[in-house]
C-alpha positions in Angstrom: 64.7 67.5 136.1 62.6 69.6 133.5 59.8 69.4 136.7 62.6 71.0 139.3 63.2 73.7 137.2 60.1 74.4 136.6 59.0 74.4 140.0 62.4 76.7 141.1 61.3 79.3 138.1 57.8 78.8 140.0 59.7 80.4 143.3 61.7 82.7 141.3 59.4 84.9 139.4 57.9 86.4 142.2 61.3 87.4 143.8 61.6 89.4 140.5 58.5 91.3 140.4 58.3 95.0 140.5 62.4 94.8 139.7 64.2 95.3 136.8 65.5 91.8 136.8 65.1 88.6 134.8 65.7 85.0 133.9 68.1 84.4 130.9 68.5 81.0 131.6 68.7 77.9 134.5 70.8 74.9 134.5 71.0 71.6 137.5 74.1 69.5 137.1 73.9 66.1 138.1 75.3 67.0 141.7 72.4 69.5 142.4 74.3 72.3 141.5 71.5 75.1 140.7 72.8 77.8 138.6 70.7 80.5 138.2 71.9 83.2 135.2 69.8 86.8 135.7 70.2 90.1 134.1 68.5 93.4 134.9 68.1 96.5 132.8 70.4 98.6 135.0 73.1 95.8 135.1 73.3 93.1 137.6 74.9 94.0 141.2 76.5 91.8 143.3 74.3 92.7 145.8 70.9 92.0 143.3 72.3 88.8 143.0 73.2 88.1 146.9 69.8 89.0 147.6 67.8 86.6 145.1 70.9 83.6 146.2 69.6 84.2 150.1 65.8 84.3 149.5 65.7 81.3 146.3 67.7 79.4 148.7 65.7 79.6 152.0 62.6 78.8 149.4 64.0 76.0 147.8 64.9 74.7 151.8 61.7 75.4 152.7 59.7 73.3 149.8 62.1 70.3 150.3 63.2 69.7 146.7 66.3 68.1 147.6 65.2 66.1 151.0 68.7 65.3 152.2 69.5 68.9 151.7 72.1 68.3 149.3 72.3 71.0 147.1 74.5 74.2 146.0 72.7 77.4 144.1 74.7 80.0 142.6 73.0 83.2 140.9 74.8 85.5 139.1 75.1 87.1 135.6 75.6 85.2 132.4 79.3 85.5 131.5 80.5 88.3 129.1 80.7 85.7 125.8 77.7 83.8 126.8 75.1 84.6 123.7 72.2 87.4 124.5 68.7 85.2 124.7 65.7 87.5 123.5 64.3 90.7 122.7 65.1 92.2 125.9 68.7 91.3 126.6 69.3 92.7 123.0 67.6 96.0 124.0 69.6 96.1 126.8 72.8 96.3 124.5 71.5 98.8 121.7 74.8 101.2 121.1 77.5 97.9 122.0 79.3 96.0 119.2 77.7 92.3 118.7 78.3 89.7 116.2 75.2 87.7 114.8 75.5 84.9 113.6 72.8 83.8 111.0 71.8 80.7 108.7 75.1 78.7 107.6 77.4 80.3 110.4 77.7 83.4 108.4 78.7 86.5 110.8 77.6 89.9 110.6 79.7 92.2 113.4 78.7 95.9 113.9 76.7 98.2 116.4 73.8 97.7 117.4 71.1 100.4 116.8 67.5 99.3 117.0 65.4 96.5 118.4 62.0 96.3 117.1 59.2 94.0 116.9 60.3 91.8 113.9 64.1 92.2 114.1 67.1 94.4 114.6 69.6 97.0 113.0 73.3 96.7 112.8 75.5 99.4 111.5 78.8 98.4 110.2 81.6 99.5 108.4 82.6 98.3 105.5 86.2 97.9 103.9 86.0 101.1 102.8 84.8 102.4 105.9 81.9 103.8 104.5 78.9 103.0 107.7 76.1 101.0 106.2 72.7 99.4 108.2 71.6 96.2 107.9 67.9 94.8 109.4 67.9 91.3 110.6 64.9 89.8 111.2 64.9 88.1 114.3 63.5 84.3 112.3 67.1 84.7 110.5 69.4 85.2 113.7 71.4 81.8 115.4 72.8 83.6 118.1 74.2 87.1 119.3 77.2 87.8 121.3 78.4 91.2 122.9 82.3 92.0 121.7 84.0 93.2 124.6 85.8 95.8 123.6 89.7 96.6 125.9 
């Protein structure tokens, strides 16, 4: 499967060049269901993902990666509960409330204020409602999830 993922990634990359879209993750289920998760600096619209889906589907067919033609392709953004994967997604979410999971599963929740070369800055309120900031090196981050506020 890794070989197929590499081949699909090679077909996808030129489709994303010159756009603000980027690959977040890709999975292939045993039934040849390909799931491509994209994000975009300006947000991933349905139109953008549909356009990539149509072009990528045609390229996969032309390459005859699945000789029996039995594959499906889904191109979408990751779900709102999916962890952020990398600096580009971190930067896109500056100003949003996030929960950062640290070693030993300790969690810090606050507003993502800055993303630097080696880490990020989180603004939090303590029990006395005082605002504090803490720097968290990337090496200490197990995962970051945006908190949806209703």
